[in-house]
N, CA, C and O atoms as CSV, one atom per row, in Angstrom:
chain,resi,resn,atom,element,x,y,z
A,1,UNK,N,N,104.536,59.297,32.030
A,1,UNK,CA,C,105.130,58.540,32.487
A,1,UNK,C,C,106.239,57.624,31.558
A,1,UNK,O,O,107.105,56.775,31.773
A,2,UNK,N,N,105.400,58.655,29.884
A,2,UNK,CA,C,106.326,57.558,28.883
A,2,UNK,C,C,107.577,57.664,29.188
A,2,UNK,O,O,108.108,58.657,29.687
A,3,UNK,N,N,108.370,56.098,28.745
A,3,UNK,CA,C,109.923,55.958,28.227
A,3,UNK,C,C,110.501,56.127,29.710
A,3,UNK,O,O,111.523,55.484,29.951
A,4,UNK,N,N,110.032,56.818,30.602
A,4,UNK,CA,C,110.762,56.029,32.144
A,4,UNK,C,C,109.437,55.295,33.282
A,4,UNK,O,O,108.221,55.482,33.291
A,5,UNK,N,N,110.343,54.404,34.177
A,5,UNK,CA,C,110.008,53.025,34.973
A,5,UNK,C,C,108.901,54.006,35.522
A,5,UNK,O,O,107.875,54.114,34.851
A,6,UNK,N,N,109.041,54.816,36.829
A,6,UNK,CA,C,107.714,54.846,37.459
A,6,UNK,C,C,108.862,56.457,37.750
A,6,UNK,O,O,109.991,56.733,37.345
A,7,UNK,N,N,107.748,57.291,38.734
A,7,UNK,CA,C,108.394,58.838,38.648
A,7,UNK,C,C,108.598,58.759,40.553
A,7,UNK,O,O,108.005,58.114,41.417
A,8,UNK,N,N,109.798,59.820,40.600
A,8,UNK,CA,C,110.323,59.493,42.124
A,8,UNK,C,C,109.092,59.365,43.049
A,8,UNK,O,O,109.189,58.444,43.859
A,9,UNK,N,N,108.105,59.997,43.096
A,9,UNK,CA,C,107.179,60.569,43.788
A,9,UNK,C,C,105.837,59.088,44.053
A,9,UNK,O,O,104.927,58.951,44.871
A,10,UNK,N,N,106.283,58.319,43.037
A,10,UNK,CA,C,105.038,56.968,43.184
A,10,UNK,C,C,106.094,55.316,43.024
A,10,UNK,O,O,105.800,54.129,43.167
A,11,UNK,N,N,107.418,56.067,42.653
A,11,UNK,CA,C,107.697,55.013,43.957
A,11,UNK,C,C,107.901,54.980,45.486
A,11,UNK,O,O,107.526,53.979,46.097
A,12,UNK,N,N,108.556,56.162,46.242
A,12,UNK,CA,C,108.099,56.120,47.595
A,12,UNK,C,C,106.721,55.632,47.590
A,12,UNK,O,O,106.647,54.433,47.856
A,13,UNK,N,N,105.208,56.431,47.283
A,13,UNK,CA,C,104.612,55.762,47.740
A,13,UNK,C,C,104.605,54.383,47.393
A,13,UNK,O,O,104.300,54.046,48.537
A,14,UNK,N,N,104.650,53.736,47.035
A,14,UNK,CA,C,105.110,52.173,46.509
A,14,UNK,C,C,105.545,51.414,48.025
A,14,UNK,O,O,104.913,50.630,48.734
A,15,UNK,N,N,106.600,51.883,48.137
A,15,UNK,CA,C,107.666,51.513,49.280
A,15,UNK,C,C,106.880,52.421,50.760
A,15,UNK,O,O,106.808,51.858,51.852
A,16,UNK,N,N,106.538,53.347,50.619
A,16,UNK,CA,C,105.672,53.618,51.686
A,16,UNK,C,C,104.442,52.696,52.463
A,16,UNK,O,O,104.208,52.570,53.665
A,17,UNK,N,N,103.644,52.009,51.056
A,17,UNK,CA,C,102.684,50.898,51.100
A,17,UNK,C,C,103.039,49.842,51.677
A,17,UNK,O,O,102.275,49.351,52.508
A,18,UNK,N,N,104.523,49.108,51.329
A,18,UNK,CA,C,105.217,48.232,51.570
A,18,UNK,C,C,105.968,48.056,52.754
A,18,UNK,O,O,106.390,46.912,52.920
A,19,UNK,N,N,106.230,48.852,53.579
A,19,UNK,CA,C,106.548,49.450,54.840
A,19,UNK,C,C,104.574,49.236,55.870
A,19,UNK,O,O,104.319,48.671,56.934
A,20,UNK,N,N,103.975,49.718,55.232
A,20,UNK,CA,C,102.362,50.548,56.060
A,20,UNK,C,C,102.695,48.356,56.315
A,20,UNK,O,O,102.920,47.786,57.382
A,21,UNK,N,N,102.574,47.646,54.752
A,21,UNK,CA,C,101.995,45.916,55.264
A,21,UNK,C,C,102.810,45.202,56.310
A,21,UNK,O,O,102.315,44.575,57.247
A,22,UNK,N,N,104.640,45.407,55.982
A,22,UNK,CA,C,104.866,44.567,56.171
A,22,UNK,C,C,104.913,44.363,57.992
A,22,UNK,O,O,104.888,43.313,58.635
A,23,UNK,N,N,105.007,46.143,58.600
A,23,UNK,CA,C,105.029,46.192,59.713
A,23,UNK,C,C,103.961,45.273,61.068
A,23,UNK,O,O,102.760,45.332,61.330
A,24,UNK,N,N,104.738,44.738,61.474
A,24,UNK,CA,C,105.840,45.919,61.981
A,24,UNK,C,C,107.412,44.092,61.961
A,24,UNK,O,O,108.464,43.899,62.570
A,25,UNK,N,N,106.883,43.551,61.270
A,25,UNK,CA,C,108.757,43.075,60.534
A,25,UNK,C,C,109.158,43.834,59.823
A,25,UNK,O,O,108.776,44.934,59.423
A,26,UNK,N,N,110.524,42.803,59.536
A,26,UNK,CA,C,111.293,43.678,58.637
A,26,UNK,C,C,111.287,42.774,57.206
A,26,UNK,O,O,111.170,41.569,56.988
A,27,UNK,N,N,111.485,44.045,56.279
A,27,UNK,CA,C,110.915,43.335,54.945
A,27,UNK,C,C,112.610,42.473,54.323
A,27,UNK,O,O,113.567,42.866,54.990
A,28,UNK,N,N,112.931,41.590,53.373
A,28,UNK,CA,C,113.064,41.021,53.451
A,28,UNK,C,C,114.763,41.257,52.109
A,28,UNK,O,O,115.923,41.652,51.988
A,29,UNK,N,N,113.354,40.507,51.331
A,29,UNK,CA,C,113.049,41.362,49.859
A,29,UNK,C,C,111.988,41.817,49.266
A,29,UNK,O,O,110.985,41.281,49.738
A,30,UNK,N,N,111.728,42.654,48.345
A,30,UNK,CA,C,110.756,42.958,47.338
A,30,UNK,C,C,110.749,42.241,45.968
A,30,UNK,O,O,111.705,41.538,45.639
A,31,UNK,N,N,110.001,42.363,45.413
A,31,UNK,CA,C,109.542,42.130,43.817
A,31,UNK,C,C,109.032,42.716,43.236
A,31,UNK,O,O,107.925,42.179,43.203
A,32,UNK,N,N,108.994,43.666,42.575
A,32,UNK,CA,C,107.955,44.147,41.743
A,32,UNK,C,C,108.120,44.151,40.540
A,32,UNK,O,O,109.255,44.259,40.075
A,33,UNK,N,N,106.984,44.031,39.725
A,33,UNK,CA,C,106.090,43.938,38.164
A,33,UNK,C,C,105.243,44.305,37.836
A,33,UNK,O,O,104.331,44.838,38.469
A,34,UNK,N,N,105.303,44.193,37.241
A,34,UNK,CA,C,104.177,44.804,36.393
A,34,UNK,C,C,104.235,45.913,34.835
A,34,UNK,O,O,105.347,46.219,34.405
A,35,UNK,N,N,103.422,46.242,34.374
A,35,UNK,CA,C,103.679,47.148,32.800
A,35,UNK,C,C,104.599,48.173,32.815
A,35,UNK,O,O,105.534,48.455,32.066
A,36,UNK,N,N,103.998,48.849,34.155
A,36,UNK,CA,C,104.704,50.114,34.210
A,36,UNK,C,C,106.504,49.884,34.685
A,36,UNK,O,O,107.411,50.701,34.523
A,37,UNK,N,N,106.587,48.488,35.303
A,37,UNK,CA,C,107.781,48.841,35.633
A,37,UNK,C,C,109.195,48.392,34.883
A,37,UNK,O,O,110.358,48.424,35.284
A,38,UNK,N,N,108.409,47.815,33.204
A,38,UNK,CA,C,108.750,47.399,32.386
A,38,UNK,C,C,108.521,48.387,30.897
A,38,UNK,O,O,108.758,48.120,29.719
A,39,UNK,N,N,108.084,49.340,31.410
A,39,UNK,CA,C,107.938,50.696,30.511
A,39,UNK,C,C,106.879,50.756,29.170
A,39,UNK,O,O,106.802,51.315,28.076
A,40,UNK,N,N,105.987,49.627,30.160
A,40,UNK,CA,C,104.405,49.823,28.831
A,40,UNK,C,C,104.178,50.303,29.378
A,40,UNK,O,O,104.588,50.449,30.529
A,41,UNK,N,N,102.953,51.083,28.503
A,41,UNK,CA,C,101.936,51.639,29.074
A,41,UNK,C,C,100.381,51.100,28.364
A,41,UNK,O,O,100.182,50.940,27.160
A,42,UNK,N,N,99.451,50.895,29.401
A,42,UNK,CA,C,98.127,49.652,28.503
A,42,UNK,C,C,97.192,50.289,29.619
A,42,UNK,O,O,97.351,51.079,30.549
A,43,UNK,N,N,96.100,49.534,29.054
A,43,UNK,CA,C,94.875,48.923,30.418
A,43,UNK,C,C,95.443,49.150,31.632
A,43,UNK,O,O,95.360,50.022,32.496
A,44,UNK,N,N,96.243,47.793,31.415
A,44,UNK,CA,C,96.747,47.408,33.046
A,44,UNK,C,C,97.258,48.519,33.770
A,44,UNK,O,O,98.332,49.084,33.560
A,45,UNK,N,N,96.569,48.742,34.476
A,45,UNK,CA,C,97.748,50.094,35.872
A,45,UNK,C,C,97.952,49.403,36.705
A,45,UNK,O,O,98.322,50.164,37.599
A,46,UNK,N,N,97.985,48.210,37.167
A,46,UNK,CA,C,98.473,47.998,38.169
A,46,UNK,C,C,99.817,47.601,38.457
A,46,UNK,O,O,100.409,47.338,37.411
A,47,UNK,N,N,100.596,47.443,39.588
A,47,UNK,CA,C,101.751,47.883,39.705
A,47,UNK,C,C,101.734,45.901,41.139
A,47,UNK,O,O,101.196,45.783,42.240
A,48,UNK,N,N,102.404,45.045,40.477
A,48,UNK,CA,C,102.645,43.664,41.842
A,48,UNK,C,C,103.222,43.570,42.568
A,48,UNK,O,O,104.047,44.446,42.305
A,49,UNK,N,N,103.456,43.240,43.239
A,49,UNK,CA,C,104.494,43.432,44.157
A,49,UNK,C,C,104.581,42.060,45.467
A,49,UNK,O,O,103.471,41.976,45.993
A,50,UNK,N,N,105.160,41.466,45.818
A,50,UNK,CA,C,105.738,40.283,46.175
A,50,UNK,C,C,106.830,40.631,47.164
A,50,UNK,O,O,108.004,40.495,46.821
A,51,UNK,N,N,106.534,41.047,48.300
A,51,UNK,CA,C,106.882,41.397,49.404
A,51,UNK,C,C,106.890,40.268,50.805
A,51,UNK,O,O,105.992,39.984,51.598
A,52,UNK,N,N,108.363,39.778,50.693
A,52,UNK,CA,C,109.239,38.425,51.676
A,52,UNK,C,C,109.208,39.243,53.325
A,52,UNK,O,O,108.616,40.294,53.079
A,53,UNK,N,N,109.454,39.246,54.388
A,53,UNK,CA,C,108.629,39.492,55.603
A,53,UNK,C,C,109.445,38.575,56.768
A,53,UNK,O,O,109.056,37.412,56.867
A,54,UNK,N,N,110.154,38.852,57.340
A,54,UNK,CA,C,110.816,38.006,58.903
A,54,UNK,C,C,110.454,38.287,59.764
A,54,UNK,O,O,110.894,39.158,60.515
A,55,UNK,N,N,109.182,37.354,59.942
A,55,UNK,CA,C,108.237,37.329,60.702
A,55,UNK,C,C,108.584,35.593,61.754
A,55,UNK,O,O,109.213,34.577,61.456
A,56,UNK,N,N,107.709,36.053,63.157
A,56,UNK,CA,C,108.464,34.622,64.211
A,56,UNK,C,C,106.747,34.022,63.764
A,56,UNK,O,O,106.602,33.593,64.908
A,57,UNK,N,N,105.614,33.715,63.193
A,57,UNK,CA,C,104.739,33.112,62.593
A,57,UNK,C,C,104.166,33.546,61.158
A,57,UNK,O,O,104.288,34.487,60.374
A,58,UNK,N,N,103.548,32.464,61.246
A,58,UNK,CA,C,103.175,32.432,59.686
A,58,UNK,C,C,102.012,34.278,59.023
A,58,UNK,O,O,100.983,34.882,59.329
A,59,UNK,N,N,103.182,34.363,58.005
A,59,UNK,CA,C,101.867,35.604,57.289
A,59,UNK,C,C,101.666,35.305,55.575
A,59,UNK,O,O,102.322,34.424,55.020
A,60,UNK,N,N,101.282,35.637,55.289
A,60,UNK,CA,C,100.805,35.840,54.008
A,60,UNK,C,C,99.384,36.371,53.760
A,60,UNK,O,O,98.366,35.708,53.957
A,61,UNK,N,N,99.420,37.627,53.309
A,61,UNK,CA,C,98.665,38.947,53.278
A,61,UNK,C,C,98.237,39.202,52.032
A,61,UNK,O,O,98.966,38.472,51.360
A,62,UNK,N,N,97.434,39.838,51.193
A,62,UNK,CA,C,97.005,40.620,50.261
A,62,UNK,C,C,96.408,41.551,50.662
A,62,UNK,O,O,95.533,41.559,51.527
A,63,UNK,N,N,96.864,42.487,50.019
A,63,UNK,CA,C,96.806,43.960,49.891
A,63,UNK,C,C,95.980,44.803,48.900
A,63,UNK,O,O,96.842,45.675,48.785
A,64,UNK,N,N,94.964,45.243,48.073
A,64,UNK,CA,C,95.536,46.501,47.682
A,64,UNK,C,C,94.850,47.918,47.596
A,64,UNK,O,O,93.693,48.331,47.682
A,65,UNK,N,N,96.075,48.462,47.390
A,65,UNK,CA,C,95.579,49.902,47.296
A,65,UNK,C,C,95.320,50.898,46.308
A,65,UNK,O,O,95.733,50.282,45.326
A,66,UNK,N,N,95.051,51.661,46.000
A,66,UNK,CA,C,94.843,52.499,44.894
A,66,UNK,C,C,96.388,53.994,45.297
A,66,UNK,O,O,96.622,54.516,46.387
A,67,UNK,N,N,96.856,54.159,44.417
A,67,UNK,CA,C,98.296,55.435,44.554
A,67,UNK,C,C,96.812,57.050,44.770
A,67,UNK,O,O,95.618,57.290,44.593
A,68,UNK,N,N,98.020,57.631,45.222
A,68,UNK,CA,C,97.547,58.574,45.913
A,68,UNK,C,C,98.014,60.076,44.308
A,68,UNK,O,O,97.268,60.922,43.817
A,69,UNK,N,N,99.458,59.766,44.010
A,69,UNK,CA,C,99.859,60.293,43.212
A,69,UNK,C,C,99.107,59.783,41.916
A,69,UNK,O,O,98.905,60.756,41.188
A,70,UNK,N,N,98.739,58.902,41.499
A,70,UNK,CA,C,98.131,58.373,40.256
A,70,UNK,C,C,97.006,57.999,40.234
A,70,UNK,O,O,96.944,57.239,39.268
A,71,UNK,N,N,95.917,58.064,40.773
A,71,UNK,CA,C,94.280,57.714,40.357
A,71,UNK,C,C,93.762,57.017,39.615
A,71,UNK,O,O,92.593,56.659,39.755
A,72,UNK,N,N,94.880,56.489,38.180
A,72,UNK,CA,C,94.330,55.345,37.486
A,72,UNK,C,C,95.232,54.080,37.898
A,72,UNK,O,O,95.056,52.965,37.409
A,73,UNK,N,N,96.697,54.524,39.317
A,73,UNK,CA,C,97.190,53.000,39.227
A,73,UNK,C,C,97.047,52.332,40.917
A,73,UNK,O,O,96.702,52.764,42.017
A,74,UNK,N,N,97.452,51.263,40.441
A,74,UNK,CA,C,96.945,50.157,41.816
A,74,UNK,C,C,97.868,49.494,41.926
A,74,UNK,O,O,98.538,49.144,40.954
A,75,UNK,N,N,98.169,49.105,43.335
A,75,UNK,CA,C,99.513,48.595,44.294
A,75,UNK,C,C,98.929,46.871,44.655
A,75,UNK,O,O,97.903,47.053,45.311
A,76,UNK,N,N,99.081,45.803,44.551
A,76,UNK,CA,C,98.408,45.041,44.588
A,76,UNK,C,C,99.797,44.205,45.192
A,76,UNK,O,O,100.830,44.263,44.524
A,77,UNK,N,N,99.780,43.601,46.194
A,77,UNK,CA,C,100.578,43.165,47.302
A,77,UNK,C,C,100.274,41.876,47.595
A,77,UNK,O,O,99.155,41.364,47.620
A,78,UNK,N,N,101.120,41.476,47.772
A,78,UNK,CA,C,101.516,39.723,48.422
A,78,UNK,C,C,102.092,40.181,49.364
A,78,UNK,O,O,102.774,41.199,49.240
A,79,UNK,N,N,101.974,39.623,50.381
A,79,UNK,CA,C,103.110,39.550,51.668
A,79,UNK,C,C,103.220,38.593,51.943
A,79,UNK,O,O,102.147,37.991,51.957
A,80,UNK,N,N,104.748,37.554,52.437
A,80,UNK,CA,C,104.838,36.473,52.917
A,80,UNK,C,C,105.634,36.116,54.400
A,80,UNK,O,O,106.149,36.978,55.112
A,81,UNK,N,N,105.624,35.458,54.532
A,81,UNK,CA,C,107.315,35.069,55.262
A,81,UNK,C,C,107.648,34.463,55.176
A,81,UNK,O,O,107.155,33.387,54.840
A,82,UNK,N,N,109.458,34.873,55.579
A,82,UNK,CA,C,110.625,34.244,54.506
A,82,UNK,C,C,110.306,32.517,55.067
A,82,UNK,O,O,110.280,31.613,54.232
A,83,UNK,N,N,110.167,32.345,55.985
A,83,UNK,CA,C,110.175,30.533,55.371
A,83,UNK,C,C,109.408,29.987,55.567
A,83,UNK,O,O,109.731,29.118,56.377
A,84,UNK,N,N,107.908,29.899,55.153
A,84,UNK,CA,C,107.179,30.084,54.319
A,84,UNK,C,C,107.608,30.030,53.040
A,84,UNK,O,O,107.738,28.986,52.400
A,85,UNK,N,N,107.878,31.343,52.565
A,85,UNK,CA,C,108.506,30.932,51.168
A,85,UNK,C,C,109.605,30.376,50.412
A,85,UNK,O,O,109.838,30.027,49.255
A,86,UNK,N,N,110.355,30.452,51.861
A,86,UNK,CA,C,112.161,29.304,51.557
A,86,UNK,C,C,111.203,27.989,51.567
A,86,UNK,O,O,111.581,27.055,50.860
A,87,UNK,N,N,110.199,27.857,52.182
A,87,UNK,CA,C,109.355,26.606,52.024
A,87,UNK,C,C,109.393,26.062,50.585
A,87,UNK,O,O,109.991,25.191,49.952
A,88,UNK,N,N,108.147,27.321,50.315
A,88,UNK,CA,C,107.968,26.804,49.130
A,88,UNK,C,C,108.540,26.734,47.750
A,88,UNK,O,O,107.877,26.355,46.785
A,89,UNK,N,N,109.877,27.137,47.678
A,89,UNK,CA,C,109.820,27.587,46.622
A,89,UNK,C,C,111.801,25.803,46.348
A,89,UNK,O,O,112.608,25.397,45.513
A,90,UNK,N,N,111.234,25.527,48.203
A,90,UNK,CA,C,111.912,23.898,47.775
A,90,UNK,C,C,110.954,23.264,47.024
A,90,UNK,O,O,111.506,22.562,46.176
A,91,UNK,N,N,109.795,23.209,46.970
A,91,UNK,CA,C,108.948,22.069,46.097
A,91,UNK,C,C,109.071,21.592,44.649
A,91,UNK,O,O,108.316,20.720,44.220
């Protein structure tokens, strides 16, 4: 992966994980970060995702999933409903 941000198969797998974590809610926004996103390779292999969803009720959950396409990389996913996220950003 040197010189590339993420391979297409990895990107597709991360998107799939996000869609499953958000279901049945609609994804409003996502922020993905971590060393591999910025083009660095190192000891830390996680990709962090903040996922904001449109939900009629309070939603705050954390998921950690190992990628099938890259056995040594994981996705750490924080899912929060839009209203709670917006309320928190006003503080």
